[in-house]
Residue frames as a rotation matrix with the C-alpha (Angstrom) as fourth column:
UNK 1
0.027 -0.402 -0.915 49.05
0.975 0.211 -0.064 -30.24
0.219 -0.891 0.398 -4.91
UNK 2
0.885 0.257 0.388 48.44
0.156 -0.949 0.272 -26.97
0.438 -0.181 -0.881 -3.11
UNK 3
-0.119 -0.993 0.001 51.72
0.506 -0.061 -0.860 -25.32
0.854 -0.102 0.510 -2.25
UNK 4
0.712 0.532 -0.459 50.98
0.615 -0.156 0.773 -24.76
0.340 -0.832 -0.438 1.41
UNK 5
-0.057 -0.818 -0.572 54.41
0.921 -0.265 0.287 -23.30
-0.386 -0.511 0.768 2.18
UNK 6
-0.737 -0.174 0.653 53.83
0.520 -0.764 0.383 -20.48
0.432 0.622 0.654 -0.31
UNK 7
0.254 0.923 0.291 50.47
0.320 -0.364 0.875 -19.69
0.913 -0.129 -0.387 1.29
UNK 8
0.607 -0.091 -0.789 52.00
0.794 0.027 0.607 -19.66
-0.034 -0.995 0.089 4.77
UNK 9
-0.398 -0.885 -0.241 54.87
0.843 -0.457 0.284 -17.39
-0.361 -0.090 0.928 3.74
UNK 10
-0.419 0.328 0.847 52.56
0.533 -0.666 0.522 -15.04
0.735 0.669 0.104 1.83
UNK 11
-0.796 0.115 -0.594 50.85
0.548 -0.280 -0.788 -14.25
-0.257 -0.953 0.160 5.13
UNK 12
0.067 0.868 -0.493 48.51
0.471 -0.462 -0.751 -11.27
-0.880 -0.182 -0.439 4.87
UNK 13
-0.619 -0.317 -0.719 49.85
-0.440 -0.618 0.651 -10.14
-0.650 0.720 0.243 1.51
UNK 14
0.506 0.860 -0.059 47.49
-0.469 0.217 -0.856 -10.58
-0.724 0.462 0.513 -1.42
UNK 15
0.302 -0.335 0.892 48.17
0.690 0.723 0.038 -12.77
-0.658 0.604 0.449 -4.42
UNK 16
0.877 0.062 0.476 48.24
0.401 -0.639 -0.657 -9.56
0.263 0.767 -0.585 -6.46
UNK 17
0.761 -0.634 0.135 51.04
-0.615 -0.641 0.460 -8.13
-0.205 -0.433 -0.878 -4.29
UNK 18
0.211 -0.695 0.687 53.06
-0.054 0.694 0.718 -11.33
-0.976 -0.188 0.109 -4.59
UNK 19
0.527 0.063 0.847 52.53
0.783 0.352 -0.513 -11.50
-0.331 0.934 0.136 -8.34
UNK 20
0.964 -0.159 0.214 53.76
-0.053 -0.900 -0.433 -7.92
0.261 0.406 -0.876 -8.75
UNK 21
0.512 -0.815 0.271 56.90
-0.640 -0.152 0.754 -8.64
-0.573 -0.559 -0.599 -6.71
UNK 22
0.039 -0.461 0.887 57.66
0.264 0.860 0.436 -11.68
-0.964 0.217 0.155 -8.85
UNK 23
-0.577 -0.224 -0.786 56.69
-0.571 -0.578 0.583 -10.08
-0.584 0.785 0.206 -12.16
UNK 24
-0.919 0.387 0.068 53.79
0.342 0.702 0.625 -12.30
0.194 0.598 -0.778 -13.20
UNK 25
-0.353 0.873 0.338 50.02
-0.441 -0.473 0.763 -11.87
0.825 0.120 0.552 -13.37
UNK 26
-0.366 0.328 0.871 47.79
-0.906 0.088 -0.414 -12.53
-0.213 -0.940 0.265 -10.39
UNK 27
0.714 0.681 -0.163 46.13
-0.698 0.678 -0.229 -15.36
-0.046 0.277 0.960 -12.31
UNK 28
0.274 -0.711 -0.647 49.48
-0.249 0.598 -0.762 -17.01
0.929 0.371 -0.013 -12.99
UNK 29
-0.654 -0.542 0.528 50.41
-0.611 -0.034 -0.791 -16.65
0.447 -0.840 -0.309 -9.34
UNK 30
0.077 0.794 0.603 47.09
-0.948 0.246 -0.204 -18.14
-0.310 -0.556 0.771 -8.23
UNK 31
0.807 0.225 -0.546 47.54
-0.470 0.805 -0.363 -21.12
0.357 0.549 0.755 -10.53
UNK 32
-0.166 -0.938 -0.306 51.06
-0.258 0.341 -0.904 -21.70
0.952 -0.071 -0.298 -9.22
UNK 33
-0.615 -0.045 0.787 49.95
-0.781 -0.104 -0.616 -21.47
0.110 -0.994 0.029 -5.59
UNK 34
0.370 0.860 0.351 47.10
-0.849 0.466 -0.248 -23.90
-0.377 -0.206 0.903 -6.25
UNK 35
-0.350 -0.613 0.708 49.47
-0.234 0.789 0.568 -26.33
-0.907 0.032 -0.420 -7.97
UNK 36
0.699 0.664 0.267 47.66
0.140 0.239 -0.961 -26.04
-0.702 0.708 0.074 -11.30
UNK 37
0.865 -0.497 0.068 50.82
-0.048 -0.217 -0.975 -24.75
0.499 0.840 -0.212 -12.97
UNK 38
0.395 -0.827 -0.400 54.50
0.918 0.351 0.182 -25.13
-0.011 -0.439 0.898 -12.35
UNK 39
0.679 -0.329 -0.656 56.97
-0.080 -0.921 0.380 -22.35
-0.729 -0.206 -0.652 -11.76
UNK 40
0.916 -0.388 0.104 58.94
0.144 0.073 -0.987 -21.58
0.376 0.919 0.123 -14.88
UNK 41
0.349 -0.863 -0.367 62.68
0.937 0.326 0.125 -21.99
0.012 -0.387 0.922 -14.28
UNK 42
-0.313 -0.503 0.805 63.29
0.534 -0.795 -0.288 -18.36
0.785 0.340 0.518 -15.25
UNK 43
0.309 0.517 0.799 61.29
-0.396 -0.693 0.602 -17.34
0.865 -0.503 -0.010 -12.15
UNK 44
0.439 -0.151 -0.885 62.95
0.650 0.734 0.197 -19.69
0.620 -0.662 0.421 -9.63
UNK 45
-0.592 -0.784 -0.189 65.35
0.711 -0.397 -0.581 -17.03
0.380 -0.478 0.792 -8.35
UNK 46
-0.543 0.471 0.695 62.59
-0.350 -0.879 0.322 -14.40
0.763 -0.068 0.643 -8.08
UNK 47
0.563 0.775 -0.285 60.46
-0.098 0.406 0.909 -16.77
0.820 -0.484 0.304 -5.98
UNK 48
0.159 -0.591 -0.791 63.45
0.869 0.464 -0.172 -17.52
0.468 -0.660 0.587 -3.75
UNK 49
-0.816 -0.505 0.281 64.17
0.357 -0.823 -0.441 -13.83
0.454 -0.260 0.852 -3.21
UNK 50
-0.273 0.800 0.533 60.55
-0.487 -0.593 0.641 -12.78
0.829 -0.085 0.552 -2.63
UNK 51
0.738 0.624 -0.257 59.84
-0.158 0.531 0.832 -15.64
0.656 -0.574 0.491 -0.22
UNK 52
0.022 -0.843 0.538 63.37
-0.962 -0.165 -0.219 -15.83
0.274 -0.513 -0.814 1.22
UNK 53
0.331 0.175 0.927 63.10
-0.471 0.882 0.002 -19.60
-0.818 -0.437 0.374 0.88
UNK 54
-0.763 -0.643 0.061 64.75
-0.329 0.468 0.820 -22.24
-0.556 0.606 -0.569 -1.28
UNK 55
-0.270 0.672 -0.690 62.68
-0.952 -0.077 0.297 -23.09
0.147 0.737 0.660 -4.36
UNK 56
-0.651 -0.031 -0.758 62.90
-0.096 0.995 0.041 -26.80
0.753 0.099 -0.651 -3.42
UNK 57
-0.878 0.341 -0.335 60.99
0.414 0.190 -0.890 -26.04
-0.240 -0.921 -0.308 -0.21
UNK 58
-0.576 0.678 -0.456 58.46
-0.595 -0.731 -0.335 -23.74
-0.560 0.078 0.825 -1.88
UNK 59
0.468 0.716 -0.517 57.46
-0.873 0.284 -0.397 -26.18
-0.137 0.637 0.758 -4.59
UNK 60
-0.346 -0.696 0.629 58.92
-0.601 0.679 0.422 -29.61
-0.721 -0.232 -0.653 -3.88
UNK 61
0.430 0.614 0.662 56.54
0.126 0.685 -0.718 -31.24
-0.894 0.392 0.217 -6.35
UNK 62
0.801 -0.184 -0.570 58.43
-0.590 -0.410 -0.696 -29.63
-0.106 0.893 -0.437 -9.24
UNK 63
-0.054 -0.990 -0.129 61.57
-0.980 0.078 -0.182 -31.54
0.191 0.117 -0.975 -8.32
UNK 64
0.261 0.209 0.943 60.13
-0.519 0.854 -0.045 -34.99
-0.814 -0.477 0.331 -7.63
UNK 65
-0.785 -0.528 -0.325 61.59
-0.579 0.437 0.689 -37.71
-0.222 0.729 -0.648 -9.76
UNK 66
-0.091 0.812 -0.576 59.10
-0.876 0.209 0.434 -39.67
0.473 0.545 0.693 -11.82
UNK 67
0.112 0.078 -0.991 60.03
0.008 0.997 0.079 -42.98
0.994 -0.017 0.111 -10.18
UNK 68
-0.851 -0.407 0.331 60.26
-0.286 -0.169 -0.943 -41.70
0.440 -0.898 0.027 -6.62
UNK 69
-0.425 0.721 -0.548 57.85
0.724 0.634 0.272 -43.50
0.544 -0.281 -0.791 -4.28
């Protein structure tokens, strides 16, 4: 699942810029944005601060319950 909200909020900033603000590599950031990797809980707050958005809205797929339709 591509995390469209993250892409929208990133705007004209590069993935490299976003990764530096969060404190991860550009490759890690790219994988997170593309939905190939999850966001580690230790970075939740950083993502919220950098994007000024609740983590549940940035990456709702992380919080889906297994049995949710």
